[in-house]
C-alpha positions as CSV (number, residue, x, y, z in Angstrom):
1,M,4.8,-4.9,16.9
2,L,5.5,-2.1,14.3
3,F,9.4,-2.7,14.6
4,I,8.9,-6.2,13.3
5,A,6.9,-5.1,10.6
6,I,9.4,-2.9,9.5
7,L,12.3,-5.5,9.6
8,R,9.9,-8.0,7.7
9,S,10.3,-5.4,4.6
10,I,13.9,-4.9,5.1
11,V,15.2,-8.7,5.8
12,R,14.8,-10.6,2.8
13,N,17.8,-12.8,2.6
14,G,19.2,-14.7,5.9
15,S,17.2,-15.2,9.3
16,L,17.0,-12.6,12.1
17,C,15.0,-13.5,15.4
18,V,13.7,-10.7,17.6
19,I,12.7,-11.1,20.9
20,D,10.4,-8.5,22.2
21,S,9.8,-7.0,25.8
22,A,7.2,-9.9,26.5
23,G,9.8,-12.7,25.6
24,R,8.1,-13.6,22.2
25,R,10.1,-14.5,19.5
26,Q,9.8,-13.3,15.9
27,M,11.6,-15.1,13.1
28,I,12.2,-12.6,10.2
29,G,13.9,-13.4,6.8
30,D,14.1,-16.5,4.5
31,S,14.1,-19.1,7.5
32,S,18.0,-20.1,6.4
33,P,20.2,-20.9,9.4
34,Q,19.6,-18.3,12.1
35,E,22.5,-15.4,11.6
36,A,21.5,-13.1,14.3
37,T,19.2,-12.5,17.4
38,L,18.2,-9.3,19.0
39,R,16.2,-8.6,22.2
40,L,14.5,-5.3,22.9
41,T,14.2,-5.2,26.8
42,S,11.6,-2.8,27.1
43,K,8.0,-1.7,25.5
44,A,8.9,1.9,24.9
45,S,12.2,0.6,22.8
46,E,9.8,-1.3,20.5
47,Y,8.0,2.0,19.8
48,T,11.0,4.4,19.6
49,V,12.9,2.1,17.4
50,A,10.3,1.8,14.9
51,L,9.4,5.5,14.9
52,N,13.2,6.8,14.5
53,P,15.6,3.8,13.8
54,A,18.5,6.0,12.9
55,L,18.6,7.6,16.5
56,S,17.0,4.9,18.7
57,L,18.8,1.9,17.5
58,G,22.1,3.3,18.6
59,E,20.8,4.5,21.9
60,A,18.9,1.4,22.9
61,Y,21.8,-0.3,22.2
62,M,24.0,1.7,24.2
63,D,21.6,2.0,27.1
64,G,21.2,-1.7,27.2
65,R,17.5,-1.5,25.8
66,L,18.8,-3.5,22.7
67,V,20.7,-6.6,23.1
68,R,22.7,-8.4,20.5
69,K,22.4,-12.2,21.6
70,A,24.1,-13.5,18.9
71,A,25.2,-12.4,15.4
72,S,28.1,-13.1,12.7
73,T,30.2,-10.9,10.9
74,A,28.3,-11.9,7.7
75,F,25.3,-10.4,9.5
76,W,26.7,-7.3,10.3
77,T,28.1,-6.8,6.6
78,W,24.5,-7.2,5.3
79,W,23.0,-5.0,8.0
80,R,25.3,-2.0,7.2
81,A,24.7,-2.3,3.5
82,T,20.7,-2.8,4.0
83,T,20.5,0.0,6.8
84,A,22.7,2.5,5.0
85,P,20.3,4.3,2.9
86,L,18.1,4.6,6.3
87,G,20.9,6.4,7.9
88,V,21.2,3.6,10.5
89,T,24.8,2.1,11.6
90,R,26.1,-0.5,13.6
91,G,26.6,0.6,17.4
């Protein structure tokens, strides 16, 4: 999945579990205790989020196609700092 490849290049510290539309789990990061789990509910979302994350992440979250299963405050602080240069914000 293209979205996983992109996340692997971004997530270096901490751990992120992404569950794709087929239910497959992908662990990303440095294998430290899991900080967040995200689930993509449709195959189309996997592509749109990868192609235009600045727009599609927020849309997918609001439409219920990207579900936050678990995430700490520390994770969201890291997420904002890491993705700000990409123009991505927390929904």
